[in-house]
C-alpha positions in Angstrom: 0.5 23.4 17.5 3.8 22.6 16.1 6.5 24.3 18.8 9.2 25.2 16.8 7.1 26.9 14.8 6.5 31.0 14.4 3.4 30.5 13.1 3.7 34.5 12.7 6.7 33.9 9.7 6.2 34.5 5.9 7.6 30.8 5.9 4.7 29.1 7.8 2.7 27.3 5.7 -1.5 26.9 6.3 -2.4 25.1 2.4 -1.0 22.9 0.4 -1.7 21.2 -3.1 -1.3 17.4 -2.9 -1.7 17.1 -6.9 1.6 18.2 -6.9 3.3 15.8 -4.1 4.1 12.3 -5.7 5.8 9.2 -4.0 5.1 6.8 -6.4 3.6 6.5 -10.3 3.1 3.0 -11.6 0.9 4.5 -14.2 -1.9 6.9 -14.8 -4.4 5.0 -13.3 -1.8 3.6 -10.3 -0.3 6.1 -8.6 0.4 7.4 -4.6 0.6 11.3 -3.4 1.8 12.5 0.0 0.9 15.0 2.2 3.6 15.5 5.7 5.2 18.0 7.2 8.2 18.1 5.1 5.2 19.8 2.7 2.8 21.5 4.6 5.0 22.7 7.6 2.2 23.9 10.0 0.6 20.0 10.2 0.8 19.0 14.1 1.6 15.1 13.9 -0.5 14.2 11.1 0.1 13.2 7.2 -1.5 11.5 4.4 -0.6 9.1 1.4 -3.8 10.0 -1.3 -4.0 6.7 -3.7 -5.6 5.6 -6.8 -5.8 2.5 -8.2 -7.4 0.4 -10.7 -9.4 -2.8 -10.1 -6.4 -5.7 -8.7 -3.9 -3.5 -8.0 -2.7 -4.3 -4.7 -0.6 -1.9 -2.2 1.9 -4.3 -0.7 1.8 -5.7 1.9 4.1 -3.1 4.8 4.0 -2.4 7.9 4.6 1.5 9.0 6.7 1.8 11.7 6.0 5.0 13.0 2.4 5.3 12.7 -1.6 3.8 12.6 -3.4 4.1 9.6 -6.8 4.8 9.0 -8.2 3.9 5.1 -11.0 5.8 4.2 -12.9 4.9 0.8 -13.7 8.3 -1.2 -14.3 6.2 -4.5 -14.4 2.7 -5.6 -13.6 0.1 -3.6 -11.2 -2.4 -2.0 -10.3 -4.7 0.7 -7.8 -3.9 3.5 -6.3 -7.0 4.9 -4.7 -7.1 8.3 -2.4 -9.6 9.9 -3.9 -9.3 13.4 -0.8 -10.3 16.1 -3.1 -11.6 18.6 -5.4 -13.6 16.8 -2.8 -14.5 14.1 -5.2 -14.1 12.2 -5.4 -11.7 8.5 -8.6 -10.1 8.7 -10.1 -8.9 5.6 -12.2 -5.6 5.1 -14.4 -4.7 2.3 -14.7 -1.0 2.1 -16.9 1.3 -0.1 -17.5 5.3 0.1 -17.6 6.1 2.9 -16.0 3.8 4.9 -13.1 3.4 6.1 -10.5 0.1 7.7 -8.1 1.3 10.8 -4.6 -0.7 11.0 -3.4 -0.3 14.2 0.4 0.6 14.7 3.2 -1.5 13.1 0.8 -3.6 11.9 1.9 -5.5 8.6 -1.2 -5.0 6.2 -1.9 -4.5 2.2 -4.9 -2.9 -0.3 -6.3 -4.4 -2.8 -8.6 -2.5 -5.3 -11.4 -4.4 -6.5 -12.9 -1.9 -8.8 -11.6 0.5 -11.5 -11.2 4.3 -10.3 -10.4 3.5 -6.9 -10.0 6.6 -4.5 -8.3 5.9 -1.0 -7.4 8.2 2.0 -4.4 7.0 4.1 -4.8 9.0 7.4 -1.3 8.5 9.5 -1.1 10.2 13.4 2.7 11.3 12.4 4.8 14.1 10.8 5.6 11.9 7.5 4.3 8.6 6.7 7.4 5.6 7.1 7.2 2.4 5.5 8.4 -1.2 5.3 7.6 -2.8 2.1 7.1 -6.2 1.9 9.4 -6.7 -1.1 12.4 -4.6 0.6 12.5 -7.2 3.3 12.3 -9.8 0.9 15.1 -9.0 -1.1 17.6 -7.5 1.2 17.4 -10.2 4.0 20.3 -12.2 2.9 18.9 -15.6 1.2 21.9 -17.7 3.7 19.6 -16.7 6.8 16.6 -16.5 4.8 17.8 -20.6 3.5 19.7 -21.1 7.3 16.4 -20.2 9.9 13.7 -21.8 7.6 16.1 -25.3 6.4 15.5 -24.3 2.4 17.5 -24.7 -0.7 19.4 -21.2 -1.3 19.1 -21.8 -4.5 15.4 -22.2 -4.3 14.3 -19.7 -2.3 17.0 -16.7 -4.8 14.7 -18.0 -7.8 11.6 -18.1 -5.8 12.1 -14.0 -4.8 14.0 -13.0 -8.4 10.9 -11.5 -9.5 10.7 -9.5 -7.2 11.6 -5.9 -7.4 12.6 -3.8 -4.5 9.8 -1.1 -3.3 7.7 -2.2 -5.5 4.8 -0.6 -3.9 2.4 -0.8 -6.0 1.5 -4.7 -7.8 1.5 -6.6 -9.9 4.6 -5.3 -12.5 3.5 -5.6 -15.8 5.9 -8.6 -16.6 3.5 -10.7 -14.5 2.8 -14.0 -16.6 0.0 -14.8 -14.9 -3.0 -15.5 -17.3 -6.6 -13.4 -16.9 -8.1 -16.9 -15.7 -6.1 -18.0 -13.3 -5.7 -14.9 -12.0 -9.5 -14.0 -11.8 -10.5 -17.5 -9.9 -7.7 -16.6 -7.4 -9.3 -13.6 -6.3 -12.8 -15.2 -6.7 -11.9 -17.8 -4.7 -10.1 -15.6 -1.7 -12.6 -12.9 -1.4 -15.7 -15.5 -1.0 -13.4 -17.6 1.3 -13.7 -14.3 3.3 -17.2 -13.6 3.4 -17.0 -10.6 0.7 -18.9 -10.9 -2.8 -16.4 -9.3 -6.0 -18.0 -7.5 -8.8 -19.1 -9.9 -12.0 -16.8 -7.4 -14.0 -14.1 -7.6 -11.9 -11.6 -8.2 -14.5 -7.7 -8.4 -14.3 -6.2 -4.7 -16.0 -2.8 -5.2 -16.0 -1.3 -1.5 -17.5 2.2 -0.3 -19.1 3.8 0.8 -15.8 7.3 3.0 -14.8 9.2 1.8 -11.6 11.1 4.7 -10.1 12.4 4.4 -6.2 9.8 4.5 -3.7 11.4 6.8 -0.7 10.7 8.2 2.2 
């Protein structure tokens, strides 16, 4: 139980509609709802993100500084990719309905939907999920520090990250100009190399989107 909460009080909440708690929306097929202690005050060190994705959409690379994450597939299919800090390798775990992938506390990871109408539930052992996003790391780290640290041309670095939007969360953006053929080929090669076979109907389907600021 939450030690500071009076469970006899009328303010104690025991039910909540997660559909009313959006945290990020790209479009009607790609969005995330949140449930944490700020939405349901009787939660005890547990929270979740309710994630909806269409094919080829990606929950951008990120890590959770306050929790481990269990990703459960409700419908559709996705690949959960984790950078294992002990082996220094990316591990890719395809999941379909009823299957899970576990992301230990603080590990760098991302999820790619491989079919339309993918629905994932991300469960955290924390009262609210906190996150550090790859897009924020790229955009907020001073370019002169990146250039000096990795011995690269600062102007080239600035140009390379210019299209990156802070707090992207669900990518790619609709401004992406890669062709369907090159994108499809890239992902087919990626999944074949990791032992996963993409379905024949796996085609890019980018839709118009708005990009609200992600918060946590």
